[in-house]
C-alpha positions as a Python dict, from the first residue, in 0.01 Angstrom:
ca = {
    (1, 'M'): (0, 0, 0),
    (2, 'R'): (285, 115, 223),
    (3, 'A'): (584, -116, 255),
    (4, 'L'): (943, -116, 374),
    (5, 'R'): (1201, -183, 107),
    (6, 'F'): (1580, -191, 71),
    (7, 'G'): (1763, -152, -259),
    (8, 'Q'): (2114, -212, -131),
    (9, 'H'): (2278, -379, 166),
    (10, 'G'): (2382, -166, 462),
    (11, 'G'): (2269, -35, 796),
    (12, 'P'): (1909, 22, 907),
    (13, 'D'): (1903, 355, 725),
    (14, 'V'): (1895, 180, 384),
    (15, 'V'): (1540, 67, 462),
    (16, 'E'): (1284, 312, 325),
    (17, 'M'): (908, 349, 318),
    (18, 'V'): (760, 319, -31),
    (19, 'E'): (422, 289, -202),
    (20, 'L'): (376, -39, -391),
    (21, 'P'): (84, -212, -563),
    (22, 'V'): (-106, -459, -348),
    (23, 'P'): (23, -805, -454),
    (24, 'V'): (-205, -1063, -615),
    (25, 'P'): (-211, -1412, -461),
    (26, 'G'): (-93, -1689, -689),
    (27, 'P'): (-202, -2055, -691),
    (28, 'G'): (-208, -2194, -339),
    (29, 'E'): (-153, -1851, -183),
    (30, 'V'): (-362, -1613, 23),
    (31, 'L'): (-349, -1235, 37),
    (32, 'L'): (-314, -1109, 394),
    (33, 'R'): (-382, -772, 551),
    (34, 'V'): (-77, -770, 775),
    (35, 'R'): (-152, -686, 1138),
    (36, 'A'): (189, -760, 1291),
    (37, 'A'): (526, -897, 1185),
    (38, 'A'): (818, -967, 1415),
    (39, 'L'): (1154, -810, 1340),
    (40, 'N'): (1419, -1077, 1393),
    (41, 'P'): (1801, -1065, 1386),
    (42, 'V'): (1787, -1246, 1050),
    (43, 'D'): (1582, -956, 909),
    (44, 'V'): (1849, -712, 1020),
    (45, 'G'): (2107, -952, 878),
    (46, 'I'): (1959, -980, 529),
    (47, 'V'): (1944, -601, 503),
    (48, 'A'): (2307, -573, 618),
    (49, 'I'): (2468, -838, 393),
    (50, 'P'): (2377, -1115, 147),
    (51, 'L'): (2308, -1424, 357),
    (52, 'P'): (2424, -1755, 206),
    (53, 'F'): (2112, -1947, 308),
    (54, 'V'): (1871, -1700, 138),
    (55, 'P'): (1850, -1818, -225),
    (56, 'D'): (1805, -1599, -533),
    (57, 'L'): (1760, -1269, -349),
    (58, 'R'): (1678, -986, -586),
    (59, 'L'): (1696, -620, -485),
    (60, 'P'): (1504, -406, -427),
    (61, 'A'): (1316, -629, -183),
    (62, 'V'): (1061, -601, 95),
    (63, 'P'): (1204, -779, 402),
    (64, 'G'): (1015, -978, 664),
    (65, 'W'): (920, -1344, 715),
    (66, 'D'): (706, -1355, 1030),
    (67, 'V'): (344, -1255, 983),
    (68, 'A'): (6, -1240, 1154),
    (69, 'G'): (-290, -1108, 963),
    (70, 'T'): (-637, -1138, 815),
    (71, 'V'): (-708, -1326, 494),
    (72, 'V'): (-838, -1085, 228),
    (73, 'A'): (-840, -1305, -83),
    (74, 'V'): (-750, -1655, -198),
    (75, 'G'): (-551, -1742, -510),
    (76, 'A'): (-624, -2004, -773),
    (77, 'A'): (-684, -2363, -658),
    (78, 'G'): (-869, -2203, -370),
    (79, 'N'): (-1069, -2520, -307),
    (80, 'E'): (-745, -2673, -176),
    (81, 'I'): (-696, -2388, 71),
    (82, 'T'): (-864, -2423, 409),
    (83, 'F'): (-867, -2048, 480),
    (84, 'G'): (-1111, -1789, 355),
    (85, 'P'): (-1160, -1412, 369),
    (86, 'G'): (-1182, -1289, 727),
    (87, 'D'): (-982, -1575, 879),
    (88, 'E'): (-710, -1473, 1125),
    (89, 'V'): (-384, -1659, 1065),
    (90, 'F'): (-13, -1654, 1147),
    (91, 'G'): (299, -1816, 1009),
    (92, 'L'): (650, -1795, 868),
    (93, 'S'): (629, -1698, 502),
    (94, 'R'): (847, -1892, 254),
    (95, 'F'): (1156, -1895, 477),
    (96, 'P'): (1441, -1896, 383),
    (97, 'R'): (1328, -1757, 45),
    (98, 'L'): (1247, -1383, 36),
    (99, 'T'): (999, -1270, -230),
    (100, 'D'): (688, -1091, -99),
    (101, 'G'): (818, -978, 240),
    (102, 'T'): (586, -918, 535),
    (103, 'F'): (695, -566, 636),
    (104, 'A'): (407, -419, 438),
    (105, 'E'): (37, -351, 473),
    (106, 'Y'): (-43, -649, 250),
    (107, 'T'): (150, -962, 152),
    (108, 'T'): (91, -1295, -17),
    (109, 'V'): (175, -1616, 171),
    (110, 'P'): (153, -1984, 72),
    (111, 'A'): (-145, -2126, 259),
    (112, 'T'): (66, -2425, 364),
    (113, 'D'): (286, -2189, 569),
    (114, 'L'): (-4, -2072, 786),
    (115, 'A'): (-221, -2180, 1078),
    (116, 'R'): (-519, -2023, 1245),
    (117, 'K'): (-430, -1764, 1507),
    (118, 'P'): (-541, -1861, 1859),
    (119, 'P'): (-813, -1613, 1955),
    (120, 'E'): (-650, -1540, 2291),
    (121, 'L'): (-340, -1395, 2121),
    (122, 'S'): (-307, -1027, 2041),
    (123, 'W'): (-187, -944, 1693),
    (124, 'E'): (150, -836, 1828),
    (125, 'Q'): (196, -1164, 2016),
    (126, 'A'): (89, -1368, 1715),
    (127, 'G'): (335, -1187, 1491),
    (128, 'A'): (614, -1261, 1738),
    (129, 'V'): (571, -1640, 1748),
    (130, 'P'): (640, -1802, 1407),
    (131, 'L'): (1017, -1795, 1347),
    (132, 'V'): (1121, -1846, 1708),
    (133, 'G'): (851, -2105, 1777),
    (134, 'L'): (927, -2312, 1468),
    (135, 'T'): (1301, -2284, 1536),
    (136, 'T'): (1245, -2437, 1879),
    (137, 'L'): (1021, -2718, 1757),
    (138, 'Q'): (1249, -2808, 1469),
    (139, 'A'): (1561, -2790, 1686),
    (140, 'F'): (1421, -3033, 1943),
    (141, 'E'): (1281, -3261, 1673),
    (142, 'A'): (1616, -3272, 1491),
    (143, 'I'): (1779, -3461, 1778),
    (144, 'G'): (1473, -3657, 1893),
    (145, 'A'): (1421, -3455, 2209),
    (146, 'F'): (1047, -3526, 2196),
    (147, 'D'): (1092, -3895, 2113),
    (148, 'A'): (877, -4116, 2338),
    (149, 'V'): (1172, -4339, 2427),
    (150, 'R'): (1471, -4104, 2433),
    (151, 'G'): (1272, -3792, 2495),
    (152, 'M'): (1272, -3491, 2721),
    (153, 'T'): (1143, -3663, 3032),
    (154, 'T'): (1097, -3522, 3380),
    (155, 'G'): (1443, -3469, 3523),
    (156, 'T'): (1609, -3387, 3192),
    (157, 'R'): (1830, -3088, 3260),
    (158, 'L'): (1830, -2864, 2952),
    (159, 'L'): (2067, -2569, 2916),
    (160, 'I'): (1933, -2288, 2693),
    (161, 'E'): (2168, -2010, 2591),
    (162, 'A'): (2034, -1653, 2570),
    (163, 'A'): (1715, -1769, 2739),
    (164, 'A'): (1570, -1417, 2759),
    (165, 'G'): (1601, -1364, 2383),
    (166, 'G'): (1357, -1440, 2103),
    (167, 'V'): (1424, -1811, 2054),
    (168, 'G'): (1544, -1865, 2409),
    (169, 'H'): (1233, -1745, 2590),
    (170, 'V'): (1009, -1958, 2368),
    (171, 'A'): (1235, -2264, 2395),
    (172, 'A'): (1235, -2236, 2773),
    (173, 'Q'): (856, -2252, 2785),
    (174, 'I'): (826, -2540, 2537),
    (175, 'A'): (1094, -2740, 2719),
    (176, 'K'): (927, -2677, 3054),
    (177, 'A'): (594, -2797, 2913),
    (178, 'A'): (775, -3110, 2789),
    (179, 'G'): (893, -3192, 3141),
    (180, 'A'): (1248, -3059, 3144),
    (181, 'T'): (1433, -2884, 3422),
    (182, 'V'): (1531, -2564, 3240),
    (183, 'I'): (1863, -2388, 3296),
    (184, 'G'): (1886, -2052, 3119),
    (185, 'T'): (2172, -1811, 3064),
    (186, 'A'): (2115, -1436, 3078),
    (187, 'S'): (2256, -1133, 3253),
    (188, 'K'): (2154, -1091, 3616),
    (189, 'P'): (1891, -817, 3555),
    (190, 'R'): (1697, -1063, 3335),
    (191, 'H'): (1676, -1345, 3588),
    (192, 'E'): (1337, -1236, 3723),
    (193, 'F'): (1202, -1253, 3367),
    (194, 'L'): (1353, -1601, 3323),
    (195, 'R'): (1180, -1727, 3636),
    (196, 'S'): (850, -1579, 3514),
    (197, 'I'): (863, -1802, 3204),
    (198, 'G'): (952, -2118, 3396),
    (199, 'V'): (1332, -2123, 3400),
    (200, 'D'): (1436, -2325, 3705),
    (201, 'V'): (1804, -2227, 3722),
    (202, 'P'): (1910, -1887, 3582),
    (203, 'I'): (2287, -1847, 3528),
    (204, 'D'): (2460, -1513, 3477),
    (205, 'Y'): (2690, -1580, 3181),
    (206, 'S'): (2876, -1251, 3238),
    (207, 'T'): (3010, -1364, 3577),
    (208, 'T'): (3030, -1741, 3518),
    (209, 'S'): (3343, -1866, 3343),
    (210, 'D'): (3200, -2211, 3263),
    (211, 'V'): (2821, -2221, 3245),
    (212, 'F'): (2822, -2595, 3167),
    (213, 'A'): (3011, -2671, 3487),
    (214, 'A'): (2778, -2444, 3683),
    (215, 'A'): (2473, -2620, 3534),
    (216, 'A'): (2601, -2978, 3566),
    (217, 'P'): (2472, -3233, 3507),
    (218, 'V'): (2344, -3120, 3164),
    (219, 'H'): (2146, -3371, 2954),
    (220, 'G'): (2076, -3138, 2663),
    (221, 'A'): (2182, -2798, 2530),
    (222, 'L'): (2022, -2550, 2288),
    (223, 'L'): (2299, -2321, 2163),
    (224, 'S'): (2291, -1986, 1986),
    (225, 'T'): (2604, -1791, 2073),
    (226, 'S'): (2949, -1913, 1976),
    (227, 'A'): (3174, -2188, 1845),
    (228, 'N'): (3331, -2207, 2191),
    (229, 'A'): (2993, -2292, 2342),
    (230, 'V'): (2957, -2580, 2094),
    (231, 'K'): (3304, -2709, 2188),
    (232, 'Q'): (3216, -2698, 2557),
    (233, 'A'): (2877, -2862, 2505),
    (234, 'V'): (2992, -3167, 2307),
    (235, 'R'): (3254, -3233, 2574),
    (236, 'T'): (3034, -3188, 2882),
    (237, 'V'): (2675, -3289, 2801),
    (238, 'E'): (2602, -3626, 2959),
    (239, 'P'): (2640, -3933, 2735),
    (240, 'G'): (2302, -4017, 2583),
    (241, 'G'): (2212, -3648, 2582),
    (242, 'F'): (2195, -3400, 2295),
    (243, 'V'): (2338, -3076, 2159),
    (244, 'V'): (2150, -2870, 1902),
    (245, 'S'): (2276, -2540, 1761),
    (246, 'I'): (2080, -2274, 1578),
    (247, 'S'): (2408, -2084, 1541),
    (248, 'P'): (2694, -2152, 1477),
    (249, 'P'): (2732, -2478, 1281),
    (250, 'I'): (2882, -2784, 1449),
    (251, 'T'): (3227, -2855, 1307),
    (252, 'P'): (3330, -3207, 1195),
    (253, 'E'): (3577, -3215, 1486),
    (254, 'D'): (3307, -3134, 1742),
    (255, 'A'): (3065, -3377, 1578),
    (256, 'A'): (3326, -3655, 1607),
    (257, 'I'): (3372, -3584, 1978),
    (258, 'A'): (2996, -3590, 2032),
    (259, 'D'): (2968, -3922, 1845),
    (260, 'E'): (3248, -4073, 2052),
    (261, 'R'): (3075, -3968, 2374),
    (262, 'G'): (2731, -4083, 2262),
    (263, 'V'): (2585, -3732, 2242),
    (264, 'R'): (2326, -3668, 1970),
    (265, 'H'): (2389, -3348, 1777),
    (266, 'A'): (2241, -3128, 1505),
    (267, 'A'): (2262, -2776, 1365),
    (268, 'I'): (1943, -2645, 1208),
    (269, 'L'): (1805, -2372, 985),
    (270, 'V'): (1435, -2317, 1043),
    (271, 'A'): (1188, -2378, 759),
    (272, 'A'): (833, -2253, 701),
    (273, 'D'): (579, -2512, 819),
    (274, 'G'): (204, -2466, 862),
    (275, 'A'): (168, -2796, 1051),
    (276, 'G'): (428, -2677, 1299),
    (277, 'M'): (238, -2352, 1338),
    (278, 'S'): (-71, -2554, 1430),
    (279, 'R'): (130, -2731, 1700),
    (280, 'L'): (242, -2395, 1835),
    (281, 'A'): (-119, -2276, 1832),
    (282, 'D'): (-214, -2578, 2043),
    (283, 'L'): (63, -2503, 2296),
    (284, 'I'): (-58, -2145, 2317),
    (285, 'S'): (-422, -2247, 2365),
    (286, 'Q'): (-318, -2495, 2635),
    (287, 'G'): (-143, -2216, 2826),
    (288, 'H'): (210, -2353, 2776),
    (289, 'L'): (347, -2074, 2557),
    (290, 'R'): (333, -1699, 2536),
    (291, 'A'): (543, -1457, 2336),
    (292, 'H'): (687, -1162, 2524),
    (293, 'V'): (672, -849, 2308),
    (294, 'T'): (904, -580, 2437),
    (295, 'R'): (779, -316, 2197),
    (296, 'A'): (572, -272, 1883),
    (297, 'Y'): (673, -9, 1626),
    (298, 'P'): (471, 132, 1335),
    (299, 'L'): (630, 94, 990),
    (300, 'D'): (734, 459, 978),
    (301, 'R'): (958, 400, 1281),
    (302, 'A'): (1120, 88, 1143),
    (303, 'V'): (1475, 228, 1155),
    (304, 'E'): (1443, 261, 1536),
    (305, 'A'): (1318, -98, 1553),
    (306, 'F'): (1608, -221, 1338),
    (307, 'E'): (1856, -41, 1561),
    (308, 'Q'): (1706, -196, 1873),
    (309, 'V'): (1723, -550, 1732),
    (310, 'K'): (2075, -486, 1600),
    (311, 'S'): (2186, -402, 1957),
    (312, 'R'): (2096, -760, 2066),
    (313, 'R'): (1987, -627, 2404),
    (314, 'T'): (1618, -702, 2367),
    (315, 'V'): (1418, -922, 2603),
    (316, 'G'): (1170, -1125, 2400),
    (317, 'K'): (1061, -978, 2065),
    (318, 'I'): (1029, -655, 1868),
    (319, 'V'): (728, -631, 1635),
    (320, 'L'): (627, -404, 1346),
    (321, 'T'): (260, -313, 1306),
    (322, 'P'): (169, -193, 952),
}
C-alpha cells in the first residue's frame, strides 16, 4: 500500500511517499480502506517537533489520526466488534498515541474508536469531522456546558475564538444547536461564512482591541489562540459562566481568578471516543452539523496540503484522500 511517512522531524518536505505492507488488525481492531483523513495542525506539529502529549513516538512513523473508511477485515475477538466488512465508519484513531497512522491507503483502528458514517456525508466531510467534533464535545462537557441545570440554555452568549477554523466552525454549529447565542472571531472576509454556519455576532479580531468587551456580556468562552485571551476571559466572563481552552493551558494564577469570580474553567486534550463519534453522527443526521472542507488533496500532493495547514489561513478543513 502507499503511505506517507516521516523519519525525522522538520518541515513538510520530510514527509515522503513510501510502499508499506498492508497492516494486520489485532484483537479488537478493524482494518480500514481509508477513503479520507483530515490534516490537522497537530499532524503538522508532530512532523515538525516531538509533542509532549504524544507518548512513545517511534520514527519512522505514518502520521494521521482522523479517518473515514470502509471496513475490510476484523481482528481477533471479532464477535465483540459491531462492525463487519463493507461497513462505512469514521473516527479518531488512538489519539494521542501514534502507531498505525491514517495517511495511508489502509490502516488498523480500534473498533471502540469508531462509529458508523452517516450516509448523507461524503467521504471528505466524514474524514474532516472526528478530531474537531470530539474536541468540541469534550470541551463543552469538561465544564458542564450541556448540564441540564447549568447548561447552555437559550440566551447563553458563547464567544468562540477562530470560529472559521477547524474546531471553531464545528463548535459554532454545536453550540447553536444547543441553544446558545454564538459570537465568533474571524477576519472580516470570513464573516459571511460565519453567518452561514449560524454565528449570530461575528467580530473582526484584527480591528477589535478587546473582543470580550465588544461581545459583552459573555457567559462562556471557547479559546484556542493565546495566553492573553485566557487572562482576558477569566476576568470578563460573567460569574456562573465558563472558560474552556483547547490551547493554551490555563495557568494556576488564571484558574485562581476564575475560581474567585465563580467561573468554571478547564483546559482539554481531545481523546479518541467511539461513543462521542456516535453523538456527532446523530447531530449530523439531524441537520445540526456539517464539516466545511476547503480542499481535498491526494496523498502524492501531501506537501502542498501540509503547507496550507501550516499557514493557518484555512477556512474549515483540509483533507487527504488516499
